[in-house]
VONU-185287 format. One record per atom (N, C-alpha, C): z negated, x negated, y negated; residue in one letter. Coordinates in steps of 0.05 Angstrom, whole numbers, padded with zeros to 5 digits, always signed. Atoms other than C-alpha are relative to their C-alpha. Example, Ala and Ser with C-alpha at 12.3 -4.5 7.8 and 13.67 -1.06 7.14 Angstrom:
BEGIN
+00000-00018+00024A-00156-00246+00090A+00000-00018-00024A+00001+00016+00024S-00143-00273+00021S-00014+00015-00022S
This chain:
BEGIN
+00000-00017+00023M+00000+00000+00000M+00000-00018-00025M-00001+00015+00026T+00016-00025-00070T-00004+00019-00023T+00003-00016+00024A+00001-00001-00139A+00010-00016-00024A-00010+00015+00023P+00031-00018-00206P-00023-00014-00015P+00019+00015+00016L-00005-00069-00249L-00010+00017-00023L+00011-00015+00022I-00052-00038-00300I+00000-00018-00024I-00003+00016+00024V-00037-00062-00370V-00010+00016-00024V+00007-00012+00026N-00062-00049-00440N+00027+00007-00013N-00026-00009+00010K-00004-00007-00467K+00005-00010-00029K-00004+00010+00027S-00015-00032-00538S+00010-00029-00001S-00006+00029+00000T-00010-00106-00521T+00018-00009+00022T-00015+00008-00024G+00024-00108-00453G-00015-00020+00017G+00016+00019-00015V-00032-00153-00428V-00012+00014+00024V+00011-00012-00024K-00054-00140-00356K-00031+00001+00000K+00029+00000-00005F-00125-00121-00336F-00004-00020+00023F+00006+00019-00021G-00155-00177-00296G-00021-00019-00008G+00022+00018+00006K-00210-00227-00289K+00009-00025-00014K-00009+00024+00014S-00166-00283-00316S+00006+00005-00029S-00005-00007+00029E-00157-00246-00382E-00026-00002-00015E+00023+00001+00017G-00204-00258-00439G-00012+00027-00006G+00013-00025+00006G-00256-00204-00452G-00001+00019+00024G+00000-00018-00023A-00250-00176-00381A-00029+00008+00007A+00026-00009-00010V-00307-00136-00351V+00001-00001+00030V+00003+00001-00029W-00333-00139-00281W-00012+00026+00010W+00013-00023-00013L-00351-00082-00234L-00027-00007+00011L+00027+00009-00009D-00411-00123-00212D-00019+00001-00024D+00019-00003+00023P-00469-00101-00257P-00014-00026-00008P+00013+00025+00007A-00498-00171-00254A+00018-00018-00017A-00018+00017+00015K-00436-00200-00288K+00007+00011-00027K-00006-00012+00026T-00426-00151-00345T-00023+00020-00006T+00022-00018+00008T-00484-00117-00382T+00010+00028-00004T-00009-00028+00005P-00482-00041-00387P+00011+00004-00028P-00009-00004+00027T-00474-00046-00462T+00028-00013-00004T-00026+00013+00002A-00416-00096-00459A+00021+00016+00015A-00018-00016-00016F-00384-00054-00404F+00008+00026-00014F-00004-00025+00015Y-00392+00011-00444Y+00018-00005-00024Y-00016+00006+00024Q-00364-00021-00507Q+00029-00008+00006Q-00027+00007-00008F-00304-00049-00470F+00017+00026+00002F-00015-00025-00004W-00283+00022-00451W+00002+00016-00026W+00000-00014+00026I-00302+00052-00519I+00023-00011-00018I-00020+00014+00017N-00255+00001-00552N+00028-00001+00012N-00026+00002-00012C-00196+00012-00506C+00021+00014-00018C-00021-00010+00017D-00129+00028-00537D+00005+00030+00004D-00006-00028-00001D-00109+00099-00554D+00023+00007+00020D-00023-00006-00017L-00043+00094-00516L-00008+00001+00030L+00007+00002-00028G-00077+00077-00450G-00023+00018+00009G+00024-00015-00007A-00138+00123-00453A+00005+00021+00022A-00006-00020-00021E-00106+00179-00412E+00003-00012+00027E-00005+00014-00025D-00082+00132-00358D-00026-00011+00011D+00025+00011-00009Y-00150+00098-00355Y-00019+00021+00011Y+00016-00022-00010L-00185+00165-00347L+00009+00008+00028L-00011-00008-00027K-00139+00181-00288K-00006-00021+00021K+00003+00022-00019V-00146+00113-00255V-00029-00008+00005V+00027+00012-00003F-00218+00092-00268F-00023+00020+00002F+00022-00020-00002T-00257+00158-00266T+00005+00019+00024T-00003-00020-00022L-00268+00213-00215L+00005+00028-00012L-00005-00026+00013L-00250+00268-00265L+00025+00013+00011L-00023-00015-00010S-00202+00323-00243S+00022-00001-00021S-00023-00001+00018R-00133+00329-00273R-00005+00020-00023R+00006-00021+00021E-00156+00392-00310E-00019-00011-00021E+00020+00012+00019E-00216+00355-00340E+00014-00020-00019E-00014+00019+00016V-00170+00299-00364V+00017+00014-00020V-00017-00015+00019E-00123+00349-00395E-00016+00011-00023E+00017-00010+00021V-00180+00381-00434V-00009-00022-00018V+00008+00023+00016I-00205+00313-00457I+00023-00009-00018I-00022+00010+00016M-00136+00293-00480M+00008+00020-00022M-00006-00020+00020A-00126+00359-00517A-00020-00004-00024A+00020+00006+00021K-00191+00344-00556K+00007-00025-00015K-00008+00026+00012Q-00166+00273-00568Q+00023+00005-00020Q-00023-00005+00018R-00101+00298-00598R-00008+00016-00025R+00009-00016+00023E-00138+00347-00644E-00012-00019-00021E+00013+00018+00019N-00178+00290-00675N-00001-00028+00012N-00001+00027-00012P-00156+00220-00653P-00022-00019-00010P+00020+00017+00012G-00206+00187-00700G-00028+00002+00013G+00026-00004-00013A-00265+00216-00661A-00002-00016+00026A-00001+00016-00025R-00243+00175-00600R-00014+00013+00023R+00013-00016-00021Y-00265+00230-00553Y+00008-00010+00028Y-00009+00009-00026A-00223+00204-00495A-00014-00027+00007A+00013+00026-00006Q-00251+00133-00501Q-00030+00003+00005Q+00029-00004-00004T-00322+00159-00506T-00005+00011+00028T+00004-00011-00027R-00315+00201-00443R+00007-00021+00021R-00008+00021-00019L-00280+00143-00408L-00024-00019+00003L+00022+00019-00001A-00337+00096-00426A-00024+00012+00014A+00023-00014-00013E-00390+00147-00404E+00005+00001+00030E-00005-00004-00029E-00357+00162-00337E+00000-00027+00015E-00002+00025-00014V-00341+00090-00318V-00027-00015+00000V+00026+00013+00001T-00408+00062-00341T-00019+00014+00019T+00017-00014-00019R-00444+00116-00302R+00006-00007+00029R-00008+00007-00027L-00404+00100-00239L-00010-00028+00008L+00005+00028-00006V-00416+00025-00243V-00030-00007-00004V+00027+00008+00008H-00485+00019-00276H-00022+00021+00004H+00020-00021-00004G-00519+00087-00266G-00007+00014-00026G+00007-00016+00023D-00547+00140-00313D-00018-00013-00020D+00019+00013+00018E-00605+00100-00341E+00013-00022-00017E-00015+00021+00015A-00560+00041-00359A+00019+00012-00020A-00018-00013+00019L-00511+00089-00391L-00015+00008-00025L+00016-00008+00023L-00566+00116-00436L-00007-00025-00017L+00006+00025+00015T-00586+00045-00455T+00025-00009-00016T-00024+00008+00014A-00514+00027-00472A+00007+00018-00023A-00006-00018+00022Q-00505+00089-00514Q-00020-00004-00023Q+00020+00004+00022K-00570+00077-00553K+00005-00026-00014K-00005+00026+00012V-00555+00004-00565V+00025+00001-00017V-00025-00003+00015T-00484+00020-00586T-00004+00016-00026T+00006-00016+00024S-00510+00074-00634S-00012-00018-00022S+00013+00018+00019C-00553+00021-00667C+00020-00020-00012C-00019+00021+00008L-00498-00031-00670L+00021+00010-00019L-00021-00011+00018V-00448+00016-00704V-00012+00015-00024V+00013-00012+00023G-00500+00043-00753G-00005+00030+00002G+00006-00028-00004D-00507+00113-00724D-00029+00006+00004D+00029-00003-00004A-00580+00101-00709A-00014-00026-00010A+00016+00023+00010S-00635+00055-00735S-00007-00018+00024S+00008+00018-00021V-00650-00007-00695V-00029+00006+00008V+00028-00007-00006G-00723+00015-00699G-00002+00023+00020G+00001-00022-00019E-00705+00076-00656E+00003-00010+00029E-00004+00010-00027A-00688+00032-00596A-00024-00017+00007A+00023+00016-00008D-00747+00005-00558D+00009-00027+00010D-00006+00028-00007E-00751-00068-00539E+00014-00002+00027E-00013+00001-00027Q-00731-00054-00466Q+00030+00005-00002Q-00029-00006+00003R-00664-00027-00490R+00015-00025-00009R-00014+00024+00011W-00648-00093-00525W+00000-00023+00019W+00003+00023-00017L-00669-00140-00469L+00027-00008+00013L-00025+00008-00012P-00601-00138-00433P+00019-00013-00020P-00018+00011+00021C-00567-00157-00499C-00008-00027-00008C+00011+00026+00010G-00610-00219-00509G+00019-00023+00002G-00018+00022-00003Q-00558-00266-00482Q+00025+00002-00017Q-00024-00004+00016K-00504-00237-00527K-00005-00004-00030K+00006+00001+00028F-00539-00238-00594F-00019-00024-00006F+00017+00022+00009L-00569-00297-00631L-00026+00013-00012L+00026-00010+00009C-00643-00283-00642C-00016-00023-00011C+00017+00020+00012V-00687-00323-00688V-00025+00013-00011V+00025-00009+00013Q-00758-00316-00713Q-00004-00018-00024Q+00001+00016+00024S-00764-00338-00784S-00028-00010-00006S+00027+00007+00006S-00838-00338-00798S-00017+00025+00001S+00017-00024+00000T-00897-00292-00801T+00005+00018-00024T-00005-00017+00023D-00876-00269-00870D+00027+00014+00001D-00026-00014-00004G-00807-00246-00845G+00021-00008-00021G-00019+00010+00020S-00768-00288-00895S+00029+00000+00010S-00028+00000-00007V-00693-00274-00892V+00012-00028-00004V-00010+00027+00006L-00681-00343-00923L-00006-00018+00024L+00008+00017-00022A-00719-00377-00867A+00016+00007+00025A-00015-00009-00024A-00682-00335-00814A+00029-00011-00002A-00027+00010+00003L-00614-00356-00843L+00001-00030+00006L+00001+00029-00005V-00634-00429-00842V-00005-00006+00030V+00007+00004-00028S-00665-00424-00773S+00023+00006+00019S-00023-00008-00016A-00602-00391-00745A+00023-00019-00004A-00022+00019+00006G-00559-00447-00775G+00022+00013-00017G-00020-00013+00017L-00522-00398-00820L+00000-00011-00028L+00002+00013+00026A-00546-00436-00881A-00015-00027+00005A+00012+00026-00004S-00566-00509-00887S-00026-00004-00015S+00024+00002+00016S-00621-00497-00938S-00007+00028-00011S+00008-00025+00013N-00660-00442-00973N+00018+00006-00024N-00018-00003+00023G-00616-00453-01034G+00027+00012+00008G-00026-00011-00010E-00553-00442-00994E-00004+00029+00010E+00006-00027-00009A-00585-00381-00962A-00001+00020-00023A+00001-00018+00024R-00600-00352-01031R+00029+00005-00011R-00028-00004+00009R-00527-00364-01052R+00015+00019+00018R-00014-00018-00019L-00502-00329-00989L-00009+00029-00005L+00010-00027+00005L-00547-00269-01002L+00011+00012-00026L-00010-00010+00025K-00524-00264-01074K+00030+00008+00002K-00029-00006-00004E-00451-00263-01050E+00005+00025+00017E-00004-00023-00018M-00463-00205-01002M+00007+00024-00016M-00010-00023+00016P-00424-00145-01027P-00018+00025+00002P+00017-00024-00003F-00475-00094-01001F-00028-00004-00011F+00027+00004+00011L-00536-00125-01034L-00001+00004-00030L
């Protein structure tokens, strides 16, 4: 039995372990959050095919999902359902909830304070974490993380931030 190669329709790049940014079906090799975000960020052109290939959803369910997607493509309903279904299959319900909560914080839909420490533990190897000092100095954190070489440079960086 053979099957056609699965490719990203936007780029023409195949899915596979030799490709950069690939995810693994082994939960020990890809965190639930990274796995979930991989599917959330998939291309619009391939979402329907990925739903058919990588989930256990019926043809009717996929058609309903795609109708909602066409109504409002910006809502990324197909990618969200794809990420939920595939993450649940590979990592389980609890890990799916963790991935959803962490993703909500990362994209600004929820406060980081809303996620308990256990939710962030699997992300530890992906994010640079530094402890500045007991006073919580942002300047010290920037220097400690290597983003600034001195407090003066850190001050200049902060002044240049468009959102401050």
